[in-house]
Each structure stands twice: as C-alpha cells, then as structure tokens.
C-alpha positions as CSV (number, residue, x, y, z in Angstrom):
1,X,-62.1,-27.3,28.8
2,X,-59.3,-27.1,26.4
3,X,-55.7,-28.7,26.8
4,X,-52.2,-28.7,25.1
5,X,-52.7,-30.7,21.4
6,X,-51.0,-33.9,21.7
7,X,-50.0,-34.2,17.9
8,X,-48.0,-31.1,17.9
9,X,-47.4,-30.4,21.9
10,X,-49.1,-27.4,21.9
11,X,-47.0,-25.3,19.4
12,X,-49.5,-25.5,16.3
13,X,-47.1,-26.7,14.0
14,X,-45.7,-29.9,12.6
15,X,-42.6,-31.1,10.7
16,X,-43.1,-31.8,7.2
17,X,-43.2,-35.4,6.6
18,X,-41.7,-35.2,3.3
19,X,-38.5,-33.2,4.3
20,X,-37.9,-33.9,7.8
21,X,-38.0,-30.6,8.8
22,X,-35.4,-29.3,6.3
23,X,-37.8,-27.7,3.6
24,X,-35.8,-29.1,0.8
25,X,-37.5,-32.0,-1.3
26,X,-34.2,-32.3,-3.2
27,X,-30.8,-30.5,-2.6
28,X,-32.1,-27.4,-4.7
29,X,-35.6,-27.6,-4.9
30,X,-38.3,-26.4,-2.0
31,X,-40.8,-29.0,-0.9
32,X,-44.2,-28.3,-2.6
33,X,-46.0,-29.6,0.3
34,X,-44.4,-27.0,2.9
35,X,-43.6,-24.7,0.5
36,X,-39.6,-24.7,1.9
37,X,-40.5,-23.7,5.5
38,X,-40.1,-27.5,6.7
39,X,-43.2,-27.3,8.9
40,X,-47.0,-27.3,8.5
41,X,-50.1,-26.1,10.5
42,X,-51.0,-29.1,12.9
43,X,-54.0,-31.0,11.4
44,X,-55.4,-32.0,14.5
45,X,-55.8,-28.7,16.3
46,X,-55.7,-26.1,13.0
47,X,-52.8,-24.0,14.2
48,X,-54.4,-23.4,18.0
49,X,-52.2,-25.6,20.1
50,X,-55.0,-26.7,21.8
51,X,-57.2,-29.8,21.8
52,X,-61.0,-30.0,23.3
53,X,-61.3,-32.5,26.1
54,X,-63.0,-35.6,25.1
55,X,-65.5,-35.6,28.2
C-alpha cells in the first residue's frame, strides 16, 4: 500500500537547499542546481508524492 511521501509531504517536489526556494544563487544569477525554479523533484519518491509502506 502506498502512502503520502514523508519527505515532500505528497507534493513530489522539495525546495532547493541552495536557494531556499527563490531560484537565485546570486541576485542576478539562476541557481545551477534548480535552474532558477527554486524546487527539485523529490529524491525520496521521484516526484510521485507516494512512498511504499515498510510492511
């Protein structure tokens, strides 16, 4: 049975650690990690928003 991913809260995306979600590494430069979007696909659920039960 699948449940909501605990890492992203079921959204499938997480805030960029580099930019705090703003997408800018510096005032005039997009972050190379999130490409200026401020978010990444969740590494735990690969963007599905669901996680497998451990049972």
